[in-house]
ROLUM-265342 format. One line per field, with one value per atom (N, C-alpha, C, CB): residue number from 1; residue in one letter; atom name; x, y, z. Coordinates in nm, 3 decimals, padded with zeros to 5 digits. Atoms other than C-alpha are relative to their C-alpha. Glycine has a CB too. Example, Ala and Ser with C-alpha at 12.3 -4.5 7.8 and 13.67 -1.06 7.14 Angstrom:
2
nr	1	1	1	1	2	2	2	2
rest	A	A	A	A	S	S	S	S
atom	N	CA	C	CB	N	CA	C	CB
u	00.089	01.230	00.090	-00.099	-00.082	01.367	-00.077	00.041
v	-00.119	-00.450	00.120	00.003	-00.119	-00.106	00.109	00.046
w	00.000	00.780	00.000	00.125	-00.006	00.714	00.073	-00.142
This chain:
102
nr	1	1	1	1	2	2	2	2	3	3	3	3	4	4	4	4	5	5	5	5	6	6	6	6	7	7	7	7	8	8	8	8	9	9	9	9	10	10	10	10	11	11	11	11	12	12	12	12	13	13	13	13	14	14	14	14	15	15	15	15	16	16	16	16	17	17	17	17	18	18	18	18	19	19	19	19	20	20	20	20	21	21	21	21	22	22	22	22	23	23	23	23	24	24	24	24	25	25	25	25	26	26	26	26	27	27	27	27	28	28	28	28	29	29	29	29	30	30	30	30	31	31	31	31	32	32	32	32	33	33	33	33	34	34	34	34	35	35	35	35	36	36	36	36	37	37	37	37	38	38	38	38	39	39	39	39	40	40	40	40	41	41	41	41	42	42	42	42	43	43	43	43	44	44	44	44	45	45	45	45	46	46	46	46	47	47	47	47	48	48	48	48	49	49	49	49	50	50	50	50	51	51	51	51	52	52	52	52	53	53	53	53	54	54	54	54	55	55	55	55	56	56	56	56	57	57	57	57	58	58	58	58	59	59	59	59	60	60	60	60	61	61	61	61	62	62	62	62	63	63	63	63	64	64	64	64	65	65	65	65	66	66	66	66	67	67	67	67	68	68	68	68	69	69	69	69	70	70	70	70	71	71	71	71	72	72	72	72	73	73	73	73	74	74	74	74	75	75	75	75	76	76	76	76	77	77	77	77	78	78	78	78	79	79	79	79	80	80	80	80	81	81	81	81	82	82	82	82	83	83	83	83	84	84	84	84	85	85	85	85	86	86	86	86	87	87	87	87	88	88	88	88	89	89	89	89	90	90	90	90	91	91	91	91	92	92	92	92	93	93	93	93	94	94	94	94	95	95	95	95	96	96	96	96	97	97	97	97	98	98	98	98	99	99	99	99	100	100	100	100	101	101	101	101	102	102	102	102
rest	M	M	M	M	G	G	G	G	T	T	T	T	L	L	L	L	Q	Q	Q	Q	I	I	I	I	N	N	N	N	M	M	M	M	L	L	L	L	G	G	G	G	T	T	T	T	S	S	S	S	F	F	F	F	S	S	S	S	I	I	I	I	K	K	K	K	S	S	S	S	S	S	S	S	E	E	E	E	D	D	D	D	E	E	E	E	A	A	A	A	Y	Y	Y	Y	L	L	L	L	N	N	N	N	K	K	K	K	L	L	L	L	L	L	L	L	G	G	G	G	Y	Y	Y	Y	Y	Y	Y	Y	K	K	K	K	K	K	K	K	I	I	I	I	V	V	V	V	D	D	D	D	A	A	A	A	I	I	I	I	E	E	E	E	E	E	E	E	N	N	N	N	G	G	G	G	M	M	M	M	M	M	M	M	H	H	H	H	N	N	N	N	Q	Q	Q	Q	M	M	M	M	Q	Q	Q	Q	I	I	I	I	A	A	A	A	I	I	I	I	M	M	M	M	A	A	A	A	G	G	G	G	I	I	I	I	M	M	M	M	L	L	L	L	C	C	C	C	D	D	D	D	E	E	E	E	L	L	L	L	Y	Y	Y	Y	K	K	K	K	E	E	E	E	K	K	K	K	S	S	S	S	K	K	K	K	T	T	T	T	A	A	A	A	K	K	K	K	I	I	I	I	T	T	T	T	Q	Q	Q	Q	N	N	N	N	S	S	S	S	T	T	T	T	I	I	I	I	G	G	G	G	S	S	S	S	E	E	E	E	V	V	V	V	E	E	E	E	A	A	A	A	E	E	E	E	K	K	K	K	L	L	L	L	A	A	A	A	E	E	E	E	D	D	D	D	M	M	M	M	I	I	I	I	R	R	R	R	K	K	K	K	L	L	L	L	D	D	D	D	E	E	E	E	A	A	A	A	I	I	I	I	N	N	N	N	I	I	I	I	K	K	K	K
atom	N	CA	C	CB	N	CA	C	CB	N	CA	C	CB	N	CA	C	CB	N	CA	C	CB	N	CA	C	CB	N	CA	C	CB	N	CA	C	CB	N	CA	C	CB	N	CA	C	CB	N	CA	C	CB	N	CA	C	CB	N	CA	C	CB	N	CA	C	CB	N	CA	C	CB	N	CA	C	CB	N	CA	C	CB	N	CA	C	CB	N	CA	C	CB	N	CA	C	CB	N	CA	C	CB	N	CA	C	CB	N	CA	C	CB	N	CA	C	CB	N	CA	C	CB	N	CA	C	CB	N	CA	C	CB	N	CA	C	CB	N	CA	C	CB	N	CA	C	CB	N	CA	C	CB	N	CA	C	CB	N	CA	C	CB	N	CA	C	CB	N	CA	C	CB	N	CA	C	CB	N	CA	C	CB	N	CA	C	CB	N	CA	C	CB	N	CA	C	CB	N	CA	C	CB	N	CA	C	CB	N	CA	C	CB	N	CA	C	CB	N	CA	C	CB	N	CA	C	CB	N	CA	C	CB	N	CA	C	CB	N	CA	C	CB	N	CA	C	CB	N	CA	C	CB	N	CA	C	CB	N	CA	C	CB	N	CA	C	CB	N	CA	C	CB	N	CA	C	CB	N	CA	C	CB	N	CA	C	CB	N	CA	C	CB	N	CA	C	CB	N	CA	C	CB	N	CA	C	CB	N	CA	C	CB	N	CA	C	CB	N	CA	C	CB	N	CA	C	CB	N	CA	C	CB	N	CA	C	CB	N	CA	C	CB	N	CA	C	CB	N	CA	C	CB	N	CA	C	CB	N	CA	C	CB	N	CA	C	CB	N	CA	C	CB	N	CA	C	CB	N	CA	C	CB	N	CA	C	CB	N	CA	C	CB	N	CA	C	CB	N	CA	C	CB	N	CA	C	CB	N	CA	C	CB	N	CA	C	CB	N	CA	C	CB	N	CA	C	CB	N	CA	C	CB	N	CA	C	CB	N	CA	C	CB	N	CA	C	CB	N	CA	C	CB	N	CA	C	CB	N	CA	C	CB	N	CA	C	CB	N	CA	C	CB	N	CA	C	CB	N	CA	C	CB	N	CA	C	CB	N	CA	C	CB	N	CA	C	CB	N	CA	C	CB	N	CA	C	CB
u	-00.130	01.554	00.073	00.082	-00.067	01.757	00.148	-00.066	-00.143	02.119	00.022	00.087	-00.028	02.255	00.150	-00.062	-00.141	02.591	00.018	00.048	-00.025	02.723	00.139	-00.014	-00.126	02.995	-00.005	00.023	00.000	03.040	00.094	-00.141	-00.087	03.257	00.131	-00.073	-00.130	03.567	-00.001	00.094	00.006	03.445	-00.102	-00.036	00.091	03.264	-00.026	00.057	00.038	03.074	-00.145	00.021	00.139	02.749	-00.061	-00.012	00.073	02.484	-00.118	-00.047	00.120	02.205	-00.098	00.032	00.103	01.878	-00.128	-00.026	00.131	01.534	-00.093	-00.064	00.078	01.403	00.027	00.037	-00.022	01.357	00.096	-00.134	-00.103	01.610	-00.050	00.053	00.055	01.381	00.001	-00.145	00.000	01.343	00.142	-00.068	-00.140	01.716	00.058	00.084	-00.048	01.789	-00.059	-00.034	00.060	01.544	00.075	-00.150	-00.075	01.725	00.136	00.017	-00.132	02.064	-00.010	00.067	00.020	01.934	-00.024	-00.117	00.027	01.805	00.127	-00.108	-00.127	02.136	00.096	00.064	-00.089	02.325	-00.038	-00.004	00.044	02.112	00.055	-00.153	-00.051	02.213	00.151	-00.036	-00.146	02.580	00.035	00.060	-00.027	02.571	-00.021	-00.091	00.027	02.419	00.114	-00.133	-00.112	02.696	00.125	00.029	-00.117	02.964	-00.011	00.017	00.019	02.814	00.020	-00.140	-00.021	02.825	00.147	-00.048	-00.143	03.203	00.073	00.019	-00.066	03.274	00.075	-00.100	-00.064	03.375	00.057	-00.099	-00.064	03.619	00.039	00.124	-00.035	03.701	-00.121	00.050	00.112	03.485	-00.065	00.048	00.053	03.449	-00.087	00.115	00.078	03.329	-00.133	00.080	00.122	03.079	-00.098	00.032	00.086	02.945	-00.062	00.080	00.051	02.914	-00.103	00.116	00.095	02.742	-00.131	00.059	00.121	02.496	-00.079	00.035	00.066	02.421	-00.068	00.100	00.059	02.361	-00.124	00.103	00.116	02.129	-00.118	00.037	00.107	01.930	-00.058	00.052	00.048	01.911	-00.088	00.119	00.078	01.785	-00.138	00.073	00.127	01.517	-00.090	00.024	00.074	01.411	-00.053	00.087	00.039	01.404	-00.117	00.120	00.108	01.186	-00.131	00.038	00.121	00.942	-00.058	00.031	00.048	00.922	-00.063	00.115	00.056	00.861	-00.137	00.094	00.131	00.577	-00.102	00.011	00.090	00.423	-00.039	00.065	00.029	00.451	-00.097	00.129	00.090	00.282	-00.140	00.052	00.131	00.001	-00.069	00.013	00.057	-00.051	-00.044	00.103	00.033	-00.044	-00.124	00.120	00.116	-00.291	-00.125	00.024	00.114	-00.517	-00.051	00.038	00.038	-00.514	-00.070	00.122	00.061	-00.590	-00.138	00.089	00.129	-00.870	-00.102	00.015	00.089	-01.019	-00.044	00.069	00.034	-01.004	-00.101	00.126	00.093	-01.180	-00.136	00.053	00.127	-01.445	-00.070	00.024	00.058	-01.499	-00.056	00.106	00.047	-01.530	-00.131	00.107	00.122	-01.791	-00.117	00.021	00.106	-01.989	-00.048	00.049	00.036	-01.980	-00.082	00.126	00.075	-02.095	-00.140	00.074	00.130	-02.376	-00.091	00.017	00.079	-02.491	-00.045	00.080	00.036	-02.483	-00.111	00.124	00.103	-02.686	-00.134	00.040	00.124	-02.944	-00.058	00.024	00.048	-02.965	-00.061	00.115	00.053	-03.013	-00.136	00.096	00.129	-03.291	-00.106	00.014	00.097	-03.459	-00.043	00.059	00.032	-03.443	-00.085	00.127	00.074	-03.574	-00.139	00.077	00.130	-03.869	-00.099	00.008	00.091	-04.017	-00.030	00.055
v	-00.036	05.047	-00.128	00.082	00.119	04.805	00.023	-00.047	-00.002	04.720	-00.089	-00.048	00.076	04.600	-00.015	00.068	00.028	04.434	-00.014	-00.130	00.001	04.499	-00.057	00.143	00.063	04.276	-00.016	-00.139	00.010	04.347	00.101	00.019	-00.089	04.512	00.030	00.129	-00.015	04.457	00.080	00.062	-00.075	04.633	-00.063	00.147	00.052	04.552	00.107	-00.128	-00.096	04.776	-00.023	00.146	00.013	04.801	00.139	-00.078	-00.125	05.070	-00.022	00.053	00.002	05.152	00.098	00.037	-00.082	05.294	-00.005	-00.048	00.002	05.383	-00.102	00.140	00.103	05.127	-00.136	-00.004	00.133	04.765	-00.082	-00.074	00.081	04.499	-00.069	-00.104	00.068	04.317	00.095	-00.050	-00.099	04.635	00.027	00.130	-00.025	04.705	-00.116	00.023	00.117	04.351	-00.006	-00.129	-00.007	04.394	00.100	00.038	-00.102	04.712	-00.053	00.128	00.053	04.544	-00.110	-00.055	00.106	04.243	00.058	-00.089	-00.064	04.471	00.061	00.108	-00.060	04.658	-00.109	00.081	00.111	04.327	-00.056	-00.113	00.046	04.218	00.089	-00.005	-00.094	04.531	-00.015	00.145	00.017	04.490	-00.130	00.000	00.129	04.123	00.009	-00.109	-00.014	04.217	00.076	00.073	-00.076	04.472	-00.087	00.127	00.088	04.221	-00.109	-00.063	00.105	03.951	00.053	-00.060	-00.063	04.194	-00.008	00.147	00.017	04.177	00.121	-00.111	-00.118	04.527	00.080	00.088	-00.074	04.664	-00.099	00.097	00.089	04.502	00.077	-00.067	-00.085	04.794	00.013	00.140	-00.001	04.774	00.138	-00.047	-00.136	05.152	00.034	00.103	-00.025	05.173	-00.076	-00.041	00.080	04.895	00.067	-00.144	-00.066	05.074	00.128	00.033	-00.125	05.404	-00.031	00.083	00.038	05.236	-00.047	-00.109	00.045	05.065	00.119	-00.098	-00.122	05.403	00.077	00.089	-00.069	05.559	-00.073	00.014	00.078	05.275	00.018	-00.149	-00.023	05.320	00.140	-00.023	-00.138	05.697	00.009	00.097	00.002	05.634	-00.058	-00.081	00.065	05.400	00.092	-00.132	-00.091	05.646	00.120	00.048	-00.117	05.940	-00.034	00.051	00.042	05.749	-00.020	-00.130	00.020	05.650	00.133	-00.087	-00.132	06.008	00.073	00.084	-00.064	06.131	-00.057	-00.019	00.063	05.879	00.055	-00.153	-00.049	05.990	00.145	-00.012	-00.140	06.357	00.011	00.075	-00.002	06.287	-00.042	-00.090	00.047	06.093	00.109	-00.128	-00.108	06.374	00.116	00.048	-00.110	06.636	-00.034	00.030	00.041	06.440	-00.005	-00.136	00.005	06.388	00.141	-00.071	-00.138	06.760	00.059	00.085	-00.051	06.846	-00.060	-00.032	00.067	06.589	00.059	-00.148	-00.059	06.737	00.140	00.005	-00.135	07.088	-00.005	00.074	00.014	06.977	-00.042	-00.103	00.046	06.796	00.114	-00.120	-00.114	07.101	00.103	00.065	-00.096	07.323	-00.049	00.020	00.056	07.090	00.012	-00.147	-00.012	07.084	00.144	-00.052	-00.141	07.463	00.044	00.088	-00.034	07.500	-00.060	-00.047	00.066	07.251	00.075	-00.146	-00.076	07.444	00.134	00.022	-00.128	07.773	-00.021	00.066	00.030	07.616	-00.025	-00.123	00.029	07.486	00.126	-00.105	-00.127	07.825	00.087	00.075	-00.077	07.995	-00.052	-00.004	00.061	07.749	00.032	-00.155	-00.029	07.804	00.145	-00.032	-00.143	08.182	00.029	00.084	-00.024	08.175	-00.061	-00.055	00.064	07.950	00.096	-00.132	-00.088	08.208	00.123	00.036
w	00.052	-02.096	-00.040	00.105	00.049	-02.303	-00.026	-00.125	00.032	-02.364	-00.121	00.121	00.121	-02.695	-00.016	-00.124	00.026	-02.754	-00.151	00.075	00.144	-03.105	-00.025	-00.061	00.040	-03.254	-00.152	00.073	00.145	-03.622	-00.061	-00.056	00.076	-03.885	00.073	-00.031	-00.065	-03.679	00.128	-00.093	-00.125	-03.367	00.093	-00.026	-00.100	-03.047	00.105	00.066	-00.104	-02.808	00.039	-00.048	-00.041	-02.618	00.013	00.133	-00.015	-02.607	00.094	-00.138	-00.083	-02.365	-00.063	00.150	00.063	-02.486	00.082	-00.144	-00.066	-02.361	-00.066	-00.004	00.070	-02.613	00.065	-00.152	-00.058	-02.508	-00.085	00.016	00.066	-02.598	-00.126	00.096	00.119	-02.843	-00.119	00.028	00.108	-03.048	-00.048	00.046	00.035	-03.038	-00.081	00.126	00.074	-03.156	-00.140	00.076	00.134	-03.446	-00.087	00.009	00.075	-03.550	-00.042	00.084	00.031	-03.529	-00.106	00.127	00.099	-03.724	-00.139	00.040	00.128	-03.998	-00.058	00.015	00.043	-04.013	-00.048	00.115	00.039	-04.028	-00.137	00.106	00.132	-04.326	-00.110	-00.008	00.099	-04.513	-00.015	00.039	00.003	-04.419	-00.072	00.144	00.065	-04.525	-00.151	00.060	00.143	-04.862	-00.069	-00.023	00.056	-04.921	-00.008	00.085	-00.002	-04.820	-00.106	00.139	00.101	-05.045	-00.141	00.013	00.129	-05.335	-00.039	00.003	00.023	-05.298	-00.052	-00.092	00.056	-05.424	00.106	-00.069	-00.108	-05.082	00.100	00.069	-00.098	-04.842	00.126	-00.062	-00.114	-04.612	00.091	-00.048	-00.095	-04.299	00.013	00.137	-00.011	-04.276	-00.122	00.013	00.121	-04.637	00.004	-00.125	-00.011	-04.573	00.096	00.047	-00.099	-04.264	-00.057	00.128	00.059	-04.453	-00.107	-00.061	00.105	-04.748	00.060	-00.091	-00.067	-04.513	00.054	00.116	-00.049	-04.354	-00.112	00.070	00.115	-04.694	-00.050	-00.114	00.045	-04.793	00.095	-00.011	-00.097	-04.471	-00.013	00.141	00.020	-04.526	-00.125	-00.013	00.123	-04.880	00.027	-00.110	-00.032	-04.750	00.084	00.076	-00.086	-04.480	-00.078	00.116	00.080	-04.722	-00.093	-00.082	00.090	-04.970	00.077	-00.073	-00.081	-04.695	00.046	00.122	-00.042	-04.567	-00.118	00.059	00.120	-04.922	-00.031	-00.120	00.023	-04.964	00.098	00.013	-00.104	-04.636	-00.027	00.139	00.030	-04.735	-00.116	-00.031	00.115	-05.070	00.040	-00.111	-00.045	-04.903	00.080	00.085	-00.081	-04.652	-00.088	00.105	00.091	-04.928	-00.082	-00.093	00.079	-05.144	00.086	-00.064	-00.091	-04.843	00.028	00.132	-00.025	-04.770	-00.121	00.037	00.123	-05.132	-00.018	-00.123	00.012	-05.138	00.097	00.025	-00.099	-04.820	-00.041	00.136	00.046	-04.965	-00.113	-00.045	00.112	-05.284	00.052	-00.104	-00.057	-05.081	00.075	00.095	-00.073	-04.857	-00.097	00.091	00.101	-05.164	-00.063	-00.110	00.058	-05.317	00.097	-00.039	-00.100	-04.991	00.013	00.135	-00.011	-04.967	-00.121	00.012	00.121	-05.329	00.003	-00.125	-00.010	-05.266	00.098	00.044	-00.097	-04.958	-00.058	00.130	00.062	-05.150	-00.102	-00.068	00.100	-05.432	00.069	-00.084	-00.072	-05.183	00.062	00.107	-00.057	-05.011	-00.110	00.070	00.113	-05.350	-00.041	-00.119	00.038	-05.436	00.104	-00.016	-00.105	-05.100	-00.004	00.137	00.007	-05.136	-00.121	-00.003	00.123	-05.494	00.003	-00.119	-00.008	-05.399	00.065	00.080	-00.074	-05.162	-00.073	00.132
């Protein structure tokens, strides 16, 4: 179980999690990179807007990754079905040949 102290965007608080501290610090570091990029852009100055924009950017990233995974899984399933169909057709052909030989 880990504890993480957060000091950013004008607020400070700590959280406890079942994850270890190293992992929590990696997450916070990644979030800070996104927040820093938004702040450097200079278009948003309100801390709440920056936090919301960072959340939206993370949701976008997560959604795109989930979509990729779903496509890979779907393509893998389709590929397996095509392969199974080919194997079944090959077995039927071989059975037909064996029956016709006798």
